[in-house]
LOPA-664741 format. One record per atom (N, C-alpha, C, O, CB): residue in three letters; residue number from 1; y negated, x negated, z negated; atom name. Coordinates in nm, 3 decimals, always signed. Glycine has a CB too. Example, Ala and Ser with C-alpha at 12.3 -4.5 7.8 and 13.67 -1.06 7.14 Angstrom:
<pts>
PT     r     k     north      east        up    a
PT   ala     1    +0.569    -1.319    -0.780    N
PT   ala     1    +0.450    -1.230    -0.780   CA
PT   ala     1    +0.330    -1.320    -0.780    C
PT   ala     1    +0.332    -1.424    -0.846    O
PT   ala     1    +0.447    -1.131    -0.905   CB
PT   ser     2    +0.225    -1.285    -0.708    N
PT   ser     2    +0.106    -1.367    -0.714   CA
PT   ser     2    -0.003    -1.290    -0.787    C
PT   ser     2    -0.114    -1.341    -0.804    O
PT   ser     2    +0.060    -1.408    -0.572   CB
</pts>
This chain:
<pts>
PT     r     k     north      east        up    a
PT   met     1    -2.059    -4.500    +5.602    N
PT   met     1    -2.107    -4.478    +5.727   CA
PT   met     1    -2.021    -4.623    +5.776    C
PT   met     1    -1.998    -4.710    +5.692    O
PT   met     1    -2.294    -4.463    +5.742   CB
PT   pro     2    -1.992    -4.634    +5.870    N
PT   pro     2    -1.897    -4.815    +5.938   CA
PT   pro     2    -2.045    -4.834    +5.973    C
PT   pro     2    -2.149    -4.771    +5.993    O
PT   pro     2    -1.733    -4.829    +6.125   CB
PT   leu     3    -1.992    -4.962    +5.967    N
PT   leu     3    -2.067    -5.012    +6.032   CA
PT   leu     3    -2.046    -5.208    +6.047    C
PT   leu     3    -2.054    -5.297    +5.962    O
PT   leu     3    -2.191    -4.948    +5.969   CB
PT   lys     4    -2.017    -5.211    +6.192    N
PT   lys     4    -1.947    -5.312    +6.284   CA
PT   lys     4    -2.000    -5.474    +6.287    C
PT   lys     4    -2.106    -5.526    +6.323    O
PT   lys     4    -1.964    -5.252    +6.432   CB
PT   leu     5    -1.926    -5.505    +6.255    N
PT   leu     5    -2.024    -5.660    +6.201   CA
PT   leu     5    -1.913    -5.823    +6.236    C
PT   leu     5    -1.805    -5.868    +6.197    O
PT   leu     5    -2.057    -5.645    +5.958   CB
PT   ile     6    -2.046    -5.869    +6.350    N
PT   ile     6    -1.965    -5.983    +6.454   CA
PT   ile     6    -2.015    -6.109    +6.379    C
PT   ile     6    -2.132    -6.146    +6.394    O
PT   ile     6    -2.018    -5.984    +6.647   CB
PT   thr     7    -1.932    -6.172    +6.303    N
PT   thr     7    -1.931    -6.345    +6.265   CA
PT   thr     7    -1.914    -6.437    +6.387    C
PT   thr     7    -1.822    -6.418    +6.465    O
PT   thr     7    -1.796    -6.388    +6.161   CB
PT   ser     8    -1.989    -6.521    +6.401    N
PT   ser     8    -1.949    -6.631    +6.480   CA
PT   ser     8    -1.989    -6.778    +6.416    C
PT   ser     8    -2.068    -6.770    +6.322    O
PT   ser     8    -2.014    -6.611    +6.620   CB
PT   asp     9    -1.951    -6.896    +6.448    N
PT   asp     9    -1.998    -7.027    +6.383   CA
PT   asp     9    -2.108    -7.024    +6.480    C
PT   asp     9    -2.132    -6.966    +6.586    O
PT   asp     9    -1.892    -7.171    +6.377   CB
PT   pro    10    -2.170    -7.119    +6.396    N
PT   pro    10    -2.320    -7.141    +6.459   CA
PT   pro    10    -2.304    -7.228    +6.521    C
PT   pro    10    -2.383    -7.237    +6.615    O
PT   pro    10    -2.438    -7.167    +6.384   CB
PT   gly    11    -2.194    -7.347    +6.505    N
PT   gly    11    -2.265    -7.460    +6.528   CA
PT   gly    11    -2.179    -7.568    +6.467    C
PT   gly    11    -2.169    -7.534    +6.349    O
PT   gly    11    -2.406    -7.452    +6.473   CB
PT   glu    12    -2.109    -7.683    +6.485    N
PT   glu    12    -2.047    -7.810    +6.427   CA
PT   glu    12    -2.077    -7.798    +6.325    C
PT   glu    12    -2.193    -7.764    +6.300    O
PT   glu    12    -2.076    -7.935    +6.467   CB
PT   asn    13    -1.952    -7.827    +6.185    N
PT   asn    13    -2.006    -7.821    +6.067   CA
PT   asn    13    -1.915    -8.006    +6.005    C
PT   asn    13    -1.797    -8.036    +5.986    O
PT   asn    13    -1.956    -7.634    +5.978   CB
PT   pro    14    -2.027    -8.073    +5.994    N
PT   pro    14    -1.920    -8.194    +5.949   CA
PT   pro    14    -1.836    -8.201    +5.910    C
PT   pro    14    -1.847    -8.135    +5.807    O
PT   pro    14    -1.930    -8.262    +5.889   CB
PT   gly    15    -1.667    -8.267    +5.918    N
PT   gly    15    -1.597    -8.260    +5.857   CA
PT   gly    15    -1.525    -8.118    +5.833    C
PT   gly    15    -1.444    -8.122    +5.742    O
PT   gly    15    -1.646    -8.316    +5.779   CB
PT   arg    16    -1.541    -7.958    +5.913    N
PT   arg    16    -1.501    -7.838    +5.875   CA
PT   arg    16    -1.553    -7.804    +6.048    C
PT   arg    16    -1.641    -7.870    +6.105    O
PT   arg    16    -1.578    -7.760    +5.714   CB
PT   gly    17    -1.494    -7.713    +6.098    N
PT   gly    17    -1.462    -7.652    +6.168   CA
PT   gly    17    -1.417    -7.665    +6.306    C
PT   gly    17    -1.318    -7.737    +6.298    O
PT   gly    17    -1.523    -7.604    +6.152   CB
PT   pro    18    -1.437    -7.632    +6.440    N
PT   pro    18    -1.496    -7.559    +6.462   CA
PT   pro    18    -1.465    -7.387    +6.440    C
PT   pro    18    -1.353    -7.378    +6.490    O
PT   pro    18    -1.514    -7.607    +6.557   CB
PT   phe    19    -1.499    -7.263    +6.398    N
PT   phe    19    -1.396    -7.158    +6.301   CA
PT   phe    19    -1.442    -7.074    +6.462    C
PT   phe    19    -1.543    -7.073    +6.532    O
PT   phe    19    -1.459    -7.074    +6.081   CB
PT   val    20    -1.306    -7.010    +6.468    N
PT   val    20    -1.296    -6.864    +6.541   CA
PT   val    20    -1.392    -6.768    +6.546    C
PT   val    20    -1.468    -6.774    +6.448    O
PT   val    20    -1.202    -6.792    +6.492   CB
PT   pro    21    -1.420    -6.673    +6.632    N
PT   pro    21    -1.524    -6.570    +6.535   CA
PT   pro    21    -1.418    -6.413    +6.526    C
PT   pro    21    -1.297    -6.395    +6.531    O
PT   pro    21    -1.724    -6.532    +6.643   CB
PT   asp    22    -1.487    -6.360    +6.518    N
PT   asp    22    -1.443    -6.201    +6.380   CA
PT   asp    22    -1.524    -6.103    +6.401    C
PT   asp    22    -1.639    -6.093    +6.444    O
PT   asp    22    -1.471    -6.223    +6.190   CB
PT   thr    23    -1.445    -6.031    +6.363    N
PT   thr    23    -1.523    -5.901    +6.357   CA
PT   thr    23    -1.455    -5.859    +6.257    C
PT   thr    23    -1.341    -5.889    +6.222    O
PT   thr    23    -1.529    -5.802    +6.478   CB
PT   thr    24    -1.562    -5.759    +6.195    N
PT   thr    24    -1.536    -5.698    +6.053   CA
PT   thr    24    -1.598    -5.571    +6.066    C
PT   thr    24    -1.683    -5.554    +6.153    O
PT   thr    24    -1.599    -5.781    +5.924   CB
PT   leu    25    -1.552    -5.445    +5.961    N
PT   leu    25    -1.545    -5.325    +5.990   CA
PT   leu    25    -1.616    -5.340    +5.852    C
PT   leu    25    -1.568    -5.422    +5.774    O
PT   leu    25    -1.408    -5.241    +6.031   CB
PT   ile    26    -1.750    -5.254    +5.809    N
PT   ile    26    -1.714    -5.272    +5.686   CA
PT   ile    26    -1.823    -5.066    +5.633    C
PT   ile    26    -1.922    -5.007    +5.678    O
PT   ile    26    -1.789    -5.484    +5.613   CB
PT   asn    27    -1.749    -5.046    +5.555    N
PT   asn    27    -1.780    -4.867    +5.487   CA
PT   asn    27    -1.874    -4.859    +5.410    C
PT   asn    27    -1.865    -4.900    +5.295    O
PT   asn    27    -1.669    -4.794    +5.393   CB
PT   phe    28    -1.963    -4.814    +5.449    N
PT   phe    28    -2.072    -4.790    +5.319   CA
PT   phe    28    -2.008    -4.598    +5.294    C
PT   phe    28    -1.981    -4.501    +5.365    O
PT   phe    28    -2.311    -4.817    +5.391   CB
PT   glu    29    -2.009    -4.637    +5.138    N
PT   glu    29    -1.956    -4.442    +5.108   CA
PT   glu    29    -2.151    -4.422    +5.038    C
PT   glu    29    -2.253    -4.490    +5.047    O
PT   glu    29    -1.744    -4.398    +4.900   CB
PT   ser    30    -2.115    -4.297    +4.976    N
PT   ser    30    -2.218    -4.227    +4.964   CA
PT   ser    30    -2.290    -4.328    +4.831    C
PT   ser    30    -2.412    -4.344    +4.826    O
PT   ser    30    -2.174    -4.058    +4.938   CB
PT   ala    31    -2.195    -4.392    +4.728    N
PT   ala    31    -2.205    -4.431    +4.636   CA
PT   ala    31    -2.257    -4.557    +4.653    C
PT   ala    31    -2.306    -4.599    +4.548    O
PT   ala    31    -2.111    -4.415    +4.580   CB
PT   asp    32    -2.269    -4.652    +4.768    N
PT   asp    32    -2.363    -4.770    +4.792   CA
PT   asp    32    -2.472    -4.767    +4.841    C
PT   asp    32    -2.534    -4.866    +4.880    O
PT   asp    32    -2.324    -4.851    +4.856   CB
PT   met    33    -2.527    -4.601    +4.849    N
PT   met    33    -2.664    -4.531    +4.905   CA
PT   met    33    -2.789    -4.527    +4.774    C
PT   met    33    -2.776    -4.476    +4.663    O
PT   met    33    -2.620    -4.349    +4.961   CB
PT   gln    34    -2.901    -4.593    +4.826    N
PT   gln    34    -3.001    -4.569    +4.763   CA
PT   gln    34    -3.049    -4.489    +4.828    C
PT   gln    34    -3.053    -4.522    +4.947    O
PT   gln    34    -3.071    -4.655    +4.732   CB
PT   asp    35    -3.093    -4.387    +4.806    N
PT   asp    35    -3.223    -4.284    +4.777   CA
PT   asp    35    -3.133    -4.204    +4.942    C
PT   asp    35    -3.224    -4.176    +5.019    O
PT   asp    35    -3.458    -4.379    +4.788   CB
PT   pro    36    -3.054    -4.181    +4.978    N
PT   pro    36    -2.953    -4.136    +5.131   CA
PT   pro    36    -3.049    -4.010    +5.114    C
PT   pro    36    -3.102    -3.952    +5.019    O
PT   pro    36    -2.727    -4.103    +5.127   CB
PT   gly    37    -3.045    -3.995    +5.249    N
PT   gly    37    -3.076    -3.907    +5.348   CA
PT   gly    37    -3.048    -3.817    +5.434    C
PT   gly    37    -2.994    -3.712    +5.398    O
PT   gly    37    -3.101    -3.938    +5.387   CB
PT   ser    38    -3.083    -3.842    +5.570    N
PT   ser    38    -3.045    -3.754    +5.656   CA
PT   ser    38    -2.953    -3.921    +5.718    C
PT   ser    38    -2.960    -4.001    +5.624    O
PT   ser    38    -3.189    -3.646    +5.756   CB
PT   trp    39    -2.879    -3.985    +5.835    N
PT   trp    39    -2.819    -4.038    +5.929   CA
PT   trp    39    -2.900    -4.165    +5.893    C
PT   trp    39    -2.842    -4.262    +5.845    O
PT   trp    39    -2.823    -3.967    +6.071   CB
PT   tyr    40    -3.082    -4.167    +5.924    N
PT   tyr    40    -3.144    -4.248    +5.945   CA
PT   tyr    40    -3.266    -4.304    +5.808    C
PT   tyr    40    -3.357    -4.387    +5.801    O
PT   tyr    40    -3.185    -4.200    +6.070   CB
PT   glu    41    -3.223    -4.233    +5.743    N
PT   glu    41    -3.296    -4.237    +5.622   CA
PT   glu    41    -3.196    -4.360    +5.494    C
PT   glu    41    -3.081    -4.404    +5.500    O
PT   glu    41    -3.307    -4.047    +5.568   CB
PT   gly    42    -3.295    -4.379    +5.401    N
PT   gly    42    -3.210    -4.449    +5.243   CA
PT   gly    42    -3.162    -4.580    +5.309    C
PT   gly    42    -3.174    -4.596    +5.431    O
PT   gly    42    -3.039    -4.341    +5.162   CB
PT   ser    43    -3.100    -4.689    +5.217    N
PT   ser    43    -3.083    -4.819    +5.221   CA
PT   ser    43    -2.940    -4.799    +5.125    C
PT   ser    43    -2.894    -4.718    +5.046    O
PT   ser    43    -3.223    -4.916    +5.166   CB
PT   gly    44    -2.907    -4.922    +5.183    N
PT   gly    44    -2.762    -4.928    +5.090   CA
PT   gly    44    -2.762    -5.098    +5.112    C
PT   gly    44    -2.830    -5.177    +5.178    O
PT   gly    44    -2.586    -4.821    +5.170   CB
PT   glu    45    -2.651    -5.109    +5.020    N
PT   glu    45    -2.659    -5.245    +4.956   CA
PT   glu    45    -2.443    -5.304    +4.966    C
PT   glu    45    -2.358    -5.235    +4.911    O
PT   glu    45    -2.752    -5.211    +4.741   CB
PT   lys    46    -2.425    -5.367    +5.004    N
PT   lys    46    -2.292    -5.423    +4.959   CA
PT   lys    46    -2.269    -5.537    +5.019    C
PT   lys    46    -2.294    -5.586    +5.129    O
PT   lys    46    -2.180    -5.342    +4.983   CB
PT   glu    47    -2.182    -5.590    +4.865    N
PT   glu    47    -2.146    -5.771    +4.885   CA
PT   glu    47    -2.005    -5.786    +4.907    C
PT   glu    47    -1.906    -5.746    +4.846    O
PT   glu    47    -2.182    -5.878    +4.739   CB
PT   ile    48    -2.028    -5.878    +5.044    N
PT   ile    48    -1.788    -5.883    +5.129   CA
PT   ile    48    -1.845    -6.027    +5.130    C
PT   ile    48    -1.961    -6.067    +5.137    O
PT   ile    48    -1.692    -5.779    +5.379   CB
PT   thr    49    -1.721    -6.096    +5.121    N
PT   thr    49    -1.733    -6.195    +5.152   CA
PT   thr    49    -1.644    -6.233    +5.277    C
PT   thr    49    -1.534    -6.178    +5.289    O
PT   thr    49    -1.723    -6.256    +5.049   CB
PT   ile    50    -1.690    -6.328    +5.374    N
PT   ile    50    -1.605    -6.328    +5.525   CA
PT   ile    50    -1.551    -6.484    +5.538    C
PT   ile    50    -1.616    -6.588    +5.544    O
PT   ile    50    -1.724    -6.284    +5.681   CB
PT   arg    51    -1.447    -6.469    +5.539    N
PT   arg    51    -1.366    -6.626    +5.579   CA
PT   arg    51    -1.326    -6.659    +5.744    C
PT   arg    51    -1.209    -6.638    +5.776    O
PT   arg    51    -1.199    -6.631    +5.492   CB
PT   leu    52    -1.388    -6.693    +5.811    N
PT   leu    52    -1.374    -6.717    +5.908   CA
PT   leu    52    -1.226    -6.842    +5.911    C
PT   leu    52    -1.209    -6.921    +5.818    O
PT   leu    52    -1.515    -6.746    +5.951   CB
PT   lys    53    -1.151    -6.837    +6.012    N
PT   lys    53    -1.029    -6.892    +6.041   CA
PT   lys    53    -1.087    -6.971    +6.088    C
PT   lys    53    -1.198    -6.952    +6.139    O
PT   lys    53    -0.926    -6.836    +6.107   CB
PT   gln    54    -1.029    -7.078    +6.084    N
PT   gln    54    -1.090    -7.273    +6.141   CA
PT   gln    54    -0.974    -7.283    +6.248    C
PT   gln    54    -0.855    -7.258    +6.231    O
PT   gln    54    -1.070    -7.455    +5.982   CB
PT   gln    55    -1.056    -7.340    +6.397    N
PT   gln    55    -1.011    -7.293    +6.532   CA
PT   gln    55    -0.927    -7.414    +6.542    C
PT   gln    55    -0.968    -7.529    +6.533    O
PT   gln    55    -1.130    -7.264    +6.657   CB
PT   thr    56    -0.766    -7.366    +6.569    N
PT   thr    56    -0.648    -7.516    +6.594   CA
PT   thr    56    -0.702    -7.526    +6.767    C
PT   thr    56    -0.684    -7.644    +6.796    O
PT   thr    56    -0.403    -7.469    +6.568   CB
PT   glu    57    -0.722    -7.500    +6.811    N
PT   glu    57    -0.700    -7.547    +6.988   CA
PT   glu    57    -0.878    -7.543    +7.048    C
PT   glu    57    -0.975    -7.468    +7.037    O
PT   glu    57    -0.572    -7.384    +7.105   CB
PT   lys    58    -0.847    -7.668    +7.110    N
PT   lys    58    -0.991    -7.635    +7.185   CA
PT   lys    58    -1.005    -7.522    +7.271    C
PT   lys    58    -0.913    -7.486    +7.345    O
PT   lys    58    -1.033    -7.745    +7.273   CB
PT   pro    59    -1.147    -7.450    +7.261    N
PT   pro    59    -1.159    -7.372    +7.344   CA
PT   pro    59    -1.164    -7.384    +7.512    C
PT   pro    59    -1.189    -7.499    +7.551    O
PT   pro    59    -1.245    -7.330    +7.297   CB
PT   glu    60    -1.142    -7.281    +7.622    N
PT   glu    60    -1.079    -7.315    +7.750   CA
PT   glu    60    -1.252    -7.301    +7.748    C
PT   glu    60    -1.326    -7.231    +7.679    O
PT   glu    60    -0.940    -7.213    +7.854   CB
PT   asn    61    -1.273    -7.378    +7.831    N
PT   asn    61    -1.442    -7.377    +7.912   CA
PT   asn    61    -1.408    -7.466    +8.074    C
PT   asn    61    -1.393    -7.581    +8.116    O
PT   asn    61    -1.598    -7.504    +7.784   CB
PT   pro    62    -1.408    -7.307    +8.129    N
PT   pro    62    -1.362    -7.374    +8.309   CA
PT   pro    62    -1.492    -7.430    +8.329    C
PT   pro    62    -1.592    -7.410    +8.260    O
PT   pro    62    -1.316    -7.240    +8.467   CB
PT   glu    63    -1.477    -7.533    +8.472    N
PT   glu    63    -1.533    -7.614    +8.484   CA
PT   glu    63    -1.665    -7.506    +8.603    C
PT   glu    63    -1.612    -7.406    +8.652    O
PT   glu    63    -1.430    -7.748    +8.525   CB
PT   pro    64    -1.776    -7.521    +8.631    N
PT   pro    64    -1.897    -7.441    +8.676   CA
PT   pro    64    -1.840    -7.452    +8.766    C
PT   pro    64    -1.777    -7.557    +8.773    O
PT   pro    64    -2.041    -7.467    +8.672   CB
PT   glu    65    -1.827    -7.354    +8.888    N
PT   glu    65    -1.845    -7.328    +9.017   CA
PT   glu    65    -1.941    -7.407    +9.070    C
PT   glu    65    -2.039    -7.399    +8.996    O
PT   glu    65    -1.871    -7.203    +9.040   CB
PT   glu    66    -1.963    -7.483    +9.165    N
PT   glu    66    -2.060    -7.560    +9.213   CA
PT   glu    66    -2.131    -7.436    +9.331    C
PT   glu    66    -2.094    -7.320    +9.348    O
PT   glu    66    -1.990    -7.716    +9.278   CB
PT   glu    67    -2.212    -7.489    +9.379    N
PT   glu    67    -2.317    -7.323    +9.459   CA
PT   glu    67    -2.231    -7.325    +9.620    C
PT   glu    67    -2.185    -7.430    +9.664    O
PT   glu    67    -2.581    -7.366    +9.499   CB
PT   lys    68    -2.228    -7.298    +9.634    N
PT   lys    68    -2.183    -7.270    +9.757   CA
PT   lys    68    -2.345    -7.239    +9.885    C
PT   lys    68    -2.428    -7.147    +9.879    O
PT   lys    68    -2.068    -7.120    +9.722   CB
PT   lys    69    -2.337    -7.348    +9.979    N
PT   lys    69    -2.413    -7.360   +10.081   CA
PT   lys    69    -2.373    -7.317   +10.191    C
PT   lys    69    -2.444    -7.327   +10.291    O
PT   lys    69    -2.446    -7.463   +10.095   CB
</pts>
């Protein structure tokens, strides 16, 4: 059963970051599941390590448009 995990930098890290958001696809095999039943039953655990890449350029933040009156 694949699970899409979206990770992002929660904020400024002193001396580190910001980091580029990323998406990781995690596959849960039958061996990873405890008490497997139907697709909506059971539970599973899997230990993974995710390393986000450090952002090298500032993101483009467009100026907010002025309200038209």
